Each structure stands twice: as structure tokens, then as C-alpha cells.
KOLDODREN-515059 format. One record per atom (N, C-alpha, C): residue in three letters; x, y, z. Coordinates in steps of 0.02 Angstrom, whole numbers, padded with zeros to 5 digits, always signed. Layout:
REM KOLDODREN-515059
ALAXYZ/...
This chain:
REM KOLDODREN-515059
MET+03793+01698+04814/MET+03822+01764+04833/MET+03797+01814+04780/ASP+03766+01867+04805/ASP+03738+01920+04751/ASP+03796+01963+04729/GLU+03783+02014+04692/GLU+03833+02057+04655/GLU+03863+02106+04706/GLU+03823+02129+04759/GLU+03852+02179+04809/GLU+03906+02147+04849/GLU+03896+02083+04869/GLU+03946+02050+04910/GLU+04007+02032+04868/VAL+04002+02024+04801/VAL+04056+02010+04764/VAL+04098+02074+04760/ILE+04072+02131+04756/ILE+04105+02194+04746/ILE+04140+02205+04812/LEU+04115+02194+04868/LEU+04146+02208+04934/LEU+04200+02162+04953/SER+04195+02102+04933/SER+04242+02045+04957/SER+04290+02032+04901/PRO+04360+02032+04913/PRO+04407+02015+04865/PRO+04415+01941+04854/ASN+04447+01914+04807/ASN+04456+01843+04794/ASN+04513+01825+04845/LEU+04495+01765+04882/LEU+04535+01741+04937/LEU+04597+01716+04912/SER+04598+01682+04858/SER+04664+01658+04834/SER+04710+01712+04819/GLN+04688+01767+04787/GLN+04733+01820+04768/GLN+04756+01853+04827/THR+04712+01863+04880/THR+04734+01894+04940/THR+04793+01852+04972/ARG+04788+01790+04977/ARG+04834+01742+05007/ARG+04897+01747+04967/GLN+04896+01749+04907/GLN+04955+01751+04858/GLN+04993+01816+04877/ALA+04956+01874+04873/ALA+04986+01935+04887/ALA+05019+01943+04961/GLU+04986+01913+05010/GLU+05018+01910+05077/GLU+05084+01868+05077/THR+05080+01812+05041/THR+05144+01775+05034/THR+05197+01812+05000/GLU+05187+01849+04947/GLU+05238+01882+04912/GLU+05264+01937+04963/LEU+05219+01978+05000/LEU+05238+02027+05045/LEU+05288+01999+05097/ARG+05267+01936+05125/ARG+05305+01910+05177/ARG+05376+01892+05152/ASN+05375+01866+05095/ASN+05439+01850+05065/ASN+05486+01909+05047/GLU+05459+01963+05029/GLU+05489+02029+05026/GLU+05517+02049+05085/CYS+05475+02049+05140/CYS+05500+02069+05204/CYS+05556+02027+05233/GLU+05552+01959+05219/GLU+05606+01914+05244/GLU+05669+01932+05208/THR+05665+01947+05144/THR+05724+01965+05104/THR+05753+02030+05134/LEU+05715+02076+05147/LEU+05738+02137+05175/LEU+05769+02130+05243/TRP+05740+02083+05280/TRP+05765+02077+05347/TRP+05831+02038+05343/VAL+05840+01994+05295/VAL+05907+01959+05282/VAL+05960+02015+05265/GLN+05940+02058+05218/GLN+05988+02117+05205/GLN+06008+02156+05267/VAL+05963+02174+05306/VAL+05976+02215+05363/VAL+06027+02173+05412/ASN+06015+02110+05417/ASN+06056+02073+05466/ASN+06129+02069+05434/LYS+06133+02063+05370/LYS+06198+02053+05339/LYS+06237+02120+05348/ILE+06197+02183+05344/ILE+06227+02251+05351/ILE+06253+02250+05428/HIS+06210+02228+05478/HIS+06235+02227+05544/HIS+06297+02189+05554/GLU+06297+02129+05520/GLU+06359+02086+05530/GLU+06416+02119+05505/ARG+06404+02153+05449/ARG+06464+02189+05413/ARG+06491+02243+05459/VAL+06441+02282+05488/VAL+06462+02334+05528/VAL+06498+02308+05596/ASN+06467+02259+05616/ASN+06504+02228+05676/ASN+06571+02197+05667/SER+06584+02176+05607/SER+06647+02142+05590/SER+06704+02190+05575/GLU+06688+02259+05568/GLU+06731+02307+05556/GLU+06773+02315+05620/PRO+06847+02317+05615/PRO+06889+02326+05670/PRO+06876+02397+05705/THR+06884+02393+05770/THR+06877+02454+05811/THR+06937+02493+05814/LEU+06944+02557+05793/LEU+07005+02593+05792/LEU+07004+02648+05851/GLY+06967+02644+05897/GLY+06961+02688+05953/GLY+06908+02740+05945/VAL+06908+02784+05991/VAL+06849+02839+05987/VAL+06870+02891+05937/LEU+06832+02898+05886/LEU+06840+02947+05837/LEU+06781+02990+05833/GLY+06804+03054+05802/GLY+06742+03100+05792/GLY+06691+03081+05741/ASP+06642+03119+05731/ASP+06591+03105+05687/ASP+06619+03116+05611/THR+06667+03154+05608/THR+06690+03170+05539/THR+06743+03115+05515/GLU+06767+03074+05568/GLU+06820+03022+05553/GLU+06787+02957+05533/GLN+06726+02939+05535/GLN+06694+02884+05520/GLN+06634+02893+05473/PRO+06641+02925+05415/PRO+06584+02944+05377/PRO+06552+02874+05350/MET+06586+02824+05325/MET+06554+02767+05305/MET+06508+02725+05359/LEU+06536+02728+05422/LEU+06496+02699+05474/LEU+06430+02738+05484/GLN+06429+02803+05477/GLN+06369+02840+05487/GLN+06322+02825+05433/ILE+06349+02821+05371/ILE+06306+02801+05307/ILE+06274+02739+05317/LEU+06314+02687+05339/LEU+06282+02621+05350/LEU+06233+02620+05403/GLN+06244+02656+05455/GLN+06195+02660+05512/GLN+06127+02697+05491/ALA+06138+02748+05451/ALA+06080+02775+05422/ALA+06038+02730+05378/LYS+06072+02695+05334/LYS+06038+02647+05292/LYS+06003+02592+05331/SER+06040+02572+05383/SER+06009+02518+05426/SER+05945+02540+05457/LYS+05945+02603+05479/LYS+05885+02628+05516/LYS+05831+02637+05468/ARG+05845+02660+05401/ARG+05795+02676+05353/ARG+05761+02602+05332/LEU+05802+02552+05325/LEU+05781+02484+05308/LEU+05736+02452+05357/GLU+05754+02464+05426/GLU+05712+02444+05478/GLU+05646+02476+05484/ALA+05643+02543+05469/ALA+05585+02580+05467/ALA+05533+02550+05407/GLU+05568+02532+05348/GLU+05528+02511+05299/GLU+05497+02435+05316/VAL+05538+02397+05349/VAL+05513+02336+05365/VAL+05456+02339+05413/HIS+05458+02388+05464/HIS+05407+02400+05514/HIS+05340+02418+05475/THR+05359+02465+05429/THR+05296+02493+05388/THR+05260+02440+05352/LEU+05302+02400+05320/LEU+05273+02341+05279/LEU+05238+02288+05324/ASP+05265+02276+05387/ASP+05232+02229+05434/ASP+05168+02257+05452/ALA+05165+02323+05472/ALA+05098+02351+05497/ALA+05050+02364+05442/LYS+05068+02360+05378/LYS+05021+02374+05327/LYS+04985+02311+05305/GLU+04924+02317+05303/GLU+04880+02259+05284/GLU+04889+02248+05206/PRO+04905+02191+05187/PRO+04911+02174+05116/PRO+04848+02174+05074/GLN+04852+02209+05022/GLN+04791+02216+04980/GLN+04807+02201+04908/ALA+04764+02158+04877/ALA+04773+02136+04803/ALA+04711+02158+04767/LEU+04732+02174+04708/LEU+04673+02194+04665/LEU+04628+02137+04640/PRO+04567+02142+04637/PRO+04528+02080+04621/PRO+04529+02074+04547/THR+04521+02011+04525/THR+04521+01995+04453/THR+04459+02001+04421/ASN+04401+02008+04460/ASN+04329+02018+04433/ASN+04333+02084+04402/PRO+04315+02091+04336/PRO+04316+02158+04305/PRO+04263+02205+04337/THR+04200+02178+04361/THR+04152+02224+04386/THR+04180+02251+04450/ILE+04212+02212+04493/ILE+04239+02240+04557/ILE+04293+02283+04546/LEU+04334+02270+04495/LEU+04394+02316+04476/LEU+04365+02383+04454/LYS+04315+02374+04412/LYS+04287+02444+04384/LYS+04259+02487+04440/ALA+04229+02453+04491/ALA+04193+02488+04545/ALA+04248+02523+04587/LEU+04305+02483+04601/LEU+04356+02516+04644/LEU+04388+02575+04604/LEU+04400+02567+04544/LEU+04432+02619+04500/LEU+04383+02679+04499/GLN+04322+02671+04495/GLN+04274+02727+04498/GLN+04270+02764+04562/LYS+04281+02723+04617/LYS+04287+02750+04678/LYS+04348+02798+04693/GLU+04406+02762+04672/GLU+04459+02809+04679/GLU+04459+02867+04627/LEU+04434+02859+04563/LEU+04433+02914+04524/LEU+04382+02973+04550/SER+04334+02950+04582/SER+04285+03004+04609/SER+04321+03036+04671/LYS+04358+03002+04711/LYS+04394+03030+04764/LYS+04448+03077+04746/SER+04484+03056+04688/SER+04534+03103+04656/SER+04505+03162+04633/ASN+04438+03158+04595/ASN+04413+03214+04572/ASN+04390+03265+04624/GLN+04364+03237+04682/GLN+04347+03281+04737/GLN+04407+03319+04764/GLU+04467+03285+04771/GLU+04522+03317+04794/GLU+04544+03370+04746/LEU+04545+03357+04681/LEU+04563+03404+04633/LEU+04518+03463+04629/GLU+04451+03450+04638/GLU+04406+03506+04641/GLU+04417+03555+04700/GLN+04434+03522+04761/GLN+04449+03569+04814/GLN+04517+03607+04802/THR+04560+03571+04774/THR+04627+03609+04761/THR+04616+03667+04711/LEU+04574+03653+04660/LEU+04559+03704+04613/LEU+04518+03761+04640/ALA+04475+03748+04688/ALA+04439+03806+04717/ALA+04484+03840+04760/PHE+04533+03812+04797/PHE+04578+03846+04841/PHE+04630+03894+04794/ILE+04651+03867+04742/ILE+04691+03899+04694/ILE+04657+03957+04662/GLN+04595+03949+04643/GLN+04557+04005+04619/GLN+04543+04063+04664/ALA+04531+04042+04727/ALA+04521+04093+04777/ALA+04585+04130+04791/GLN+04641+04091+04796/GLN+04705+04129+04803/GLN+04719+04174+04744/ARG+04709+04152+04681/ARG+04716+04192+04627/ARG+04677+04252+04624/LYS+04610+04251+04644/LYS+04574+04308+04652/LYS+04597+04361+04698/GLU+04620+04335+04758/GLU+04650+04381+04811/GLU+04713+04413+04785/LEU+04755+04374+04748/LEU+04815+04400+04720/LEU+04797+04458+04664/GLU+04745+04444+04625/GLU+04725+04495+04577/GLU+04701+04556+04617/GLU+04659+04549+04664/GLU+04644+04611+04700/GLU+04704+04646+04729/ASP+04746+04609+04762/ASP+04812+04645+04786/ASP+04846+04686+04732/LEU+04849+04645+04675/LEU+04887+04681+04613/LEU+04853+04739+04596/THR+04787+04740+04585/THR+04743+04804+04568/THR+04756+04857+04619/ARG+04754+04840+04683/ARG+04768+04889+04736/ARG+04837+04922+04730/GLU+04880+04879+04722/GLU+04956+04904+04720/GLU+04963+04947+04658/LYS+04929+04929+04600/LYS+04931+04973+04536/LYS+04901+05038+04550/GLY+04851+05042+04590/GLY+04819+05106+04607/GLY+04866+05147+04645/VAL+04897+05117+04698/VAL+04945+05153+04740/VAL+05004+05183+04697/LEU+05027+05138+04652/LEU+05082+05155+04611/LEU+05063+05219+04562/GLU+05008+05217+04541/GLU+04983+05269+04497/GLU+04973+05337+04535/GLN+04952+05333+04596/GLN+04953+05390+04644/GLN+05021+05418+04657/HIS+05071+05374+04668/HIS+05140+05392+04676/HIS+05166+05429+04617/TYR+05146+05397+04552/TYR+05175+05435+04487/TYR+05136+05499+04479/GLU+05074+05509+04504/GLU+05042+05573+04496/GLU+05072+05622+04542/VAL+05085+05606+04601/VAL+05125+05647+04648/VAL+05189+05670+04622/LYS+05224+05621+04593/LYS+05291+05638+04567/LYS+05288+05684+04507/ARG+05237+05677+04462/ARG+05232+05726+04406/ARG+05216+05792+04435/THR+05173+05795+04487/THR+05153+05862+04512/THR+05215+05892+04540/LEU+05249+05865+04581/LEU+05312+05891+04610/LEU+05361+05915+04560/GLN+05373+05873+04509/GLN+05415+05889+04454/GLN+05390+05953+04416/SER+05330+05956+04405/SER+05310+06017+04372/SER+05313+06082+04409/LYS+05299+06070+04480/LYS+05311+06130+04525/LYS+05385+06149+04531/LEU+05426+06096+04529/LEU+05501+06113+04531/LEU+05523+06148+04469/GLU+05493+06130+04407/GLU+05519+06164+04349/GLU+05490+06229+04345/ALA+05431+06243+04373/ALA+05401+06306+04371/ALA+05440+06351+04417/ALA+05461+06325+04475/ALA+05500+06366+04526/ALA+05571+06384+04489/GLU+05602+06333+04458/GLU+05665+06353+04430/GLU+05655+06402+04374/ASP+05604+06393+04329/ASP+05592+06443+04279/ASP+05582+06510+04305/GLY+05537+06516+04363/GLY+05520+06576+04387/GLY+05564+06612+04438/THR+05629+06582+04442/THR+05671+06605+04499/THR+05701+06676+04485/GLU+05720+06685+04419/GLU+05741+06744+04397/GLU+05695+06801+04392/THR+05635+06782+04367/THR+05582+06823+04365/THR+05552+06844+04435/SER+05550+06798+04478/SER+05536+06816+04550/SER+05580+06860+04585/ARG+05644+06847+04578/ARG+05693+06889+04607/ARG+05691+06959+04577/SER+05686+06972+04513/SER+05679+07036+04480/SER+05618+07073+04504/SER+05561+07030+04511/SER+05499+07062+04540/SER+05512+07086+04605/GLN+05539+07043+04649/GLN+05553+07064+04719/GLN+05597+07128+04729/GLU+05646+07128+04681/GLU+05693+07191+04689/GLU+05648+07253+04662/LYS+05607+07244+04613/LYS+05564+07297+04591/LYS+05521+07323+04643/GLU+05488+07272+04685/GLU+05442+07285+04731/GLU+05475+07325+04788/LEU+05533+07300+04811/LEU+05569+07333+04867/LEU+05591+07401+04844/HIS+05616+07413+04781/HIS+05624+07473+04763/HIS+05569+07527+04761/GLN+05512+07500+04740/GLN+05450+07540+04741/GLN+05429+07560+04815/GLN+05438+07506+04865/GLN+05421+07523+04929/GLN+05471+07574+04962/ARG+05530+07569+04942/ARG+05578+07621+04969/ARG+05563+07689+04941/LYS+05544+07692+04875/LYS+05524+07754+04852/LYS+05464+07786+04883/SER+05411+07742+04892/SER+05356+07761+04924/SER+05367+07788+04999/ALA+05410+07749+05033/ALA+05429+07773+05100/ALA+05460+07838+05104/ALA+05506+07849+05052/ALA+05540+07913+05053/ALA+05498+07969+05039/GLU+05450+07957+04994/GLU+05397+08010+04979/GLU+05354+08025+05039/HIS+05335+07971+05071/HIS+05299+07980+05132/HIS+05331+08013+05186/GLN+05399+08003+05189/GLN+05440+08040+05243/GLN+05441+08117+05225/LYS+05455+08129+05164/LYS+05457+08203+05144/LYS+05394+08237+05157/LYS+05340+08199+05145/LYS+05275+08232+05160/LYS+05265+08247+05232/LEU+05278+08203+05272/LEU+05277+08210+05341/LEU+05322+08265+05369/MET+05376+08270+05342/MET+05424+08324+05361/MET+05400+08386+05338/ARG+05368+08393+05279/ARG+05343+08458+05261/ARG+05283+08477+05306/ASN+05241+08428+05320/ASN+05186+08441+05361/ASN+05206+08467+05432/LEU+05257+08428+05456/LEU+05283+08449+05525/LEU+05318+08513+05527/ALA+05354+08531+05468/ALA+05390+08600+05469/ALA+05333+08652+05461/ALA+05281+08638+05418/ALA+05224+08691+05416/ALA+05192+08697+05483/PHE+05178+08646+05517/PHE+05137+08653+05582/PHE+05186+08685+05634/VAL+05244+08667+05635/VAL+05290+08696+05693/VAL+05306+08769+05676/SER+05314+08783+05610/SER+05332+08854+05587/SER+05272+08901+05601/LYS+05217+08876+05592/LYS+05156+08909+05602/LYS+05135+08925+05679/HIS+05146+08873+05719/HIS+05122+08882+05786/HIS+05185+08897+05837/PHE+05241+08874+05816/PHE+05303+08886+05860/PHE+05351+08919+05820/PRO+05352+08982+05811/PRO+05396+09017+05767/PRO+05459+09033+05813/LYS+05510+09063+05776/LYS+05575+09082+05804/LYS+05554+09140+05853/PRO+05587+09131+05916/PRO+05572+09186+05964/PRO+05592+09253+05937/THR+05546+09303+05952/THR+05553+09374+05936/THR+05572+09412+06000/GLU+05589+09475+05996/GLU+05600+09519+06052/GLU+05539+09523+06093/LYS+05483+09527+06065/LYS+05414+09533+06090/LYS+05401+09467+06131/THR+05420+09410+06099/THR+05404+09345+06133/THR+05449+09336+06189/LYS+05515+09361+06187/LYS+05556+09350+06240/LYS+05536+09400+06297/GLN+05512+09454+06290/GLN+05491+09496+06341/GLN+05429+09471+06376/THR+05386+09437+06336/THR+05321+09409+06362/THR+05335+09343+06404/ALA+05385+09312+06380/ALA+05409+09249+06421/ALA+05457+09266+06478/GLY+05475+09330+06478/GLY+05517+09349+06539/GLY+05591+09330+06530/SER+05615+09320+06464/SER+05685+09306+06451/SER+05723+09366+06453/GLU+05787+09358+06469/GLU+05834+09414+06468/GLU+05853+09423+06401/GLN+05880+09491+06386/GLN+05898+09510+06321/GLN+05972+09473+06307/ARG+05970+09448+06247/ARG+06031+09416+06224/ARG+06049+09438+06157/SER+06115+09448+06148/SER+06140+09466+06080/SER+06129+09409+06022/LYS+06136+09346+06046/LYS+06129+09286+06008/LYS+06056+09272+05998/GLU+06031+09258+05933/GLU+05964+09237+05928/GLU+05953+09162+05952/TYR+05894+09148+05969/TYR+05876+09082+05987/TYR+05858+09044+05922/MET+05863+08971+05927/MET+05845+08936+05872/MET+05768+08922+05872/SER+05744+08911+05817/SER+05669+08897+05814/SER+05659+08822+05838/LEU+05590+08808+05850/LEU+05579+08740+05878/LEU+05591+08688+05822/LEU+05579+08706+05759/LEU+05594+08664+05708/LEU+05669+08645+05704/GLU+05709+08694+05710/GLU+05781+08680+05704/GLU+05802+08639+05765/ILE+05771+08646+05823/ILE+05791+08602+05883/ILE+05768+08532+05866/LEU+05709+08520+05835/LEU+05686+08457+05818/LEU+05728+08423+05768/GLU+05750+08458+05717/GLU+05795+08434+05666/GLU+05860+08411+05695/ILE+05893+08445+05741/ILE+05948+08422+05774/ILE+05936+08362+05817/LEU+05887+08355+05854/LEU+05868+08299+05899/LEU+05857+08233+05848/MET+05826+08244+05796/MET+05806+08186+05749/MET+05870+08164+05715/ASN+05909+08213+05694/ASN+05977+08188+05659/ASN+06018+08157+05708/LYS+06031+08181+05766/LYS+06068+08149+05816/LYS+06046+08080+05836/CYS+05982+08070+05840/CYS+05947+08005+05860/CYS+05963+07952+05804/MET+05958+07974+05734/MET+05971+07925+05687/MET+06044+07916+05670/ASP+06086+07968+05679/ASP+06158+07962+05662/ASP+06199+07929+05716/SER+06182+07941+05777/SER+06219+07920+05839/SER+06170+07882+05885/GLU+06157+07821+05869/GLU+06106+07784+05914/GLU+06138+07772+05985/SER+06206+07767+05981/SER+06235+07747+06048/SER+06238+07806+06098/ASP+06239+07868+06074/ASP+06238+07928+06110/ASP+06198+07984+06076/PRO+06130+07979+06087/PRO+06083+08023+06051/PRO+06076+08089+06082/TYR+06103+08103+06137/TYR+06093+08164+06177/TYR+06132+08220+06152/VAL+06093+08281+06154/VAL+06114+08345+06126/VAL+06122+08397+06187/ALA+06180+08430+06184/ALA+06185+08474+06242/ALA+06141+08544+06233/VAL+06110+08560+06280/VAL+06071+08626+06278/VAL+06111+08684+06292/ASP+06123+08722+06242/ASP+06163+08784+06252/ASP+06122+08846+06255/GLU+06156+08906+06246/GLU+06119+08970+06254/GLU+06072+08982+06189/THR+06081+08947+06137/THR+06044+08957+06077/THR+05975+08922+06085/CYS+05964+08882+06128/CYS+05904+08845+06136/CYS+05860+08885+06186/TRP+05798+08902+06157/TRP+05750+08948+06205/TRP+05722+08897+06259/PRO+05731+08921+06320/PRO+05710+08873+06378/PRO+05629+08853+06376/PRO+05582+08895+06358/PRO+05516+08881+06350/PRO+05505+08819+06297/TYR+05543+08824+06246/TYR+05536+08772+06197/TYR+05561+08706+06223/ILE+05615+08708+06260/ILE+05650+08647+06289/ILE+05595+08615+06336/GLU+05571+08661+06375/GLU+05518+08636+06428/GLU+05455+08613+06389/LEU+05440+08638+06334/LEU+05381+08609+06301/LEU+05395+08539+06279/LEU+05454+08528+06250/LEU+05469+08462+06221/LEU+05474+08408+06281/LEU+05498+08433+06337/LEU+05501+08385+06395/LEU+05432+08369+06422/ARG+05390+08419+06431/ARG+05318+08407+06460/ARG+05278+08373+06411/CYS+05288+08377+06344/CYS+05242+08341+06301/CYS+05268+08274+06287/GLY+05324+08249+06314/GLY+05354+08181+06304/GLY+05388+08169+06237/ILE+05408+08227+06208/ILE+05445+08216+06141/ILE+05520+08214+06157/ALA+05542+08240+06213/ALA+05616+08235+06228/ALA+05628+08213+06297/LEU+05685+08188+06313/LEU+05706+08165+06380/LEU+05766+08195+06403/ARG+05776+08207+06467/ARG+05837+08234+06497/ARG+05888+08179+06508/HIS+05946+08188+06505/HIS+06000+08142+06527/HIS+05995+08121+06601/PRO+05996+08060+06626/PRO+05986+08044+06696/PRO+06043+08070+06742/GLN+06100+08093+06707/GLN+06149+08119+06750/GLN+06177+08188+06731/ASP+06152+08211+06671/ASP+06170+08283+06654/ASP+06100+08313+06635/TYR+06076+08358+06670/TYR+06017+08390+06654/TYR+06015+08438+06595/LYS+06085+08459+06575/LYS+06092+08506+06515/LYS+06091+08464+06452/ARG+06079+08408+06450/ARG+06080+08363+06387/ARG+06011+08335+06378/ILE+05988+08334+06327/ILE+05918+08300+06304/ILE+05926+08262+06241/ARG+05878+08216+06237/ARG+05875+08175+06174/ARG+05801+08167+06153/LEU+05793+08143+06094/LEU+05727+08132+06066/LEU+05697+08060+06087/VAL+05640+08063+06107/VAL+05609+07997+06124/VAL+05610+07950+06061/PRO+05636+07888+06063/PRO+05644+07846+06008/PRO+05573+07811+05993/PHE+05534+07856+05955/PHE+05465+07827+05934/PHE+05470+07772+05879/HIS+05529+07766+05844/HIS+05533+07716+05792/HIS+05550+07652+05818/LEU+05564+07641+05885/LEU+05586+07576+05913/LEU+05524+07540+05946/
């Protein structure tokens, strides 16, 4: 028999001895199982009980099933014995060692890949966390700047509103001066000659100028928005009233033609 056949074939006597030992062990276990069954069957029956009322019986049954499973496993397993030849034993050990090394290398590769993936996830999460910290710092700085500049901003707004109000008042005065100059120049207070030219009757009371009529209409429109109409009396020169109505500056009351109002140009 050459060396290769010696490595592949175990010693027959050792194999038979190992089989005998395994069979004896199986028989011993089987005897124990039978004893447990006899002990369980010899227990007196106390009637139908719940699962919680027979804990020892359940434990013994579980042990019995486990021992039966071990017996079946040992019966199905082929007995193997280590050879006594050093050369064969060395070859088997080298084979098992090589197999174990391959399994460990595979496990190491898997762990390294998993570690690399976890490191990438950690790096990505650190970047996201840093972005959140940056946003937080920016918002905090803006909040602090807003809190510090609240009083300054309020004072600046009040100053700006005061300046706008002052500018608006000055612009209004300028417009009123221009309006007064224009109306006084082109629409003066009616004189006796003007009355005769317009065909008006002589009256002891003088007529108001167009500027005075406009002032009354404007004051009434601003002071009494709910009732801005003004009564047309004998002091109002009819041609001026007609001029205001025709030019769309004034409107008559829909139910009283002797009352007029200024058109609300500001609305």
C-alpha cells in the first residue's frame, strides 16, 4: 500500500473500537431514557391539570425529548476515529487548519468591508452635523444682531417717519401756496363789473372768492367725512359753483341740489 492510500484510509481496528464505544454510549443513553419514561409513567394521575400545575412533568418530558434527539443524532452520525499514523494525522490537521484559515479570511474580509462602510457613514454624518452647527451659529449671530439693533432700528424708523411727515407737510404747504396763487390770479373775487358782465343782480352782500369756496369744501371733506356736503348760499357766486361742477371738482347732493361737496381725490 503506497503513502496516498495510507493517508486516505484510517486504521480499521481504531475505527471498530470507536464504533463500539459509540454504540455503548448510545445504549447507556437509551437505558436512561427508558428509566425516565418508567418514572414518568409510575407517577400517580391526579386528574386533568393545567400546564402551570405540573411543572416537573413538563421538565421531564422536555428532557426526554432532548435525549431522544441526541440518540437519533448519534445513530445517524458516522463514527470517525483519529488515525494513529503521524503522517495521516498531520495531513488531516493541515486540511482542517487550511479550511479554518479560509473561513477566517472570509470573515475578516466581511468585517473589513463592514468597517469601511461604517467609517464612510460616520464621515458623512460628521459632515451633516458640521453643517447643522454652521447653520446654528449663523442663526444665533443673526438673532444677536437683531436683538442688539432693535432699539437702534426703532429709533431710526421713528426718525424716518418724522422726516416723512415733515416733508409731506412742507409739500402740502407748497401745493396750497401754488393753488392760492393760481386761483387768486385767474379766479379773483367777483367785482361789480364782473357781476354785470355775468348778468348777476346787484346784491348788498359780497360774494366769496373761488379760493374761499375751495377752502370750505376741502375743510369740510377732511373734518366731516360722513357728511362732506356744504350748503350753497347767497355768498357763493353761481358762475364759480357751475365752474366747479362742470370741471369735475365738486358734486351736487343726489337729493338736494343746493348742497355740493368736493370730489374725494385722496381716496
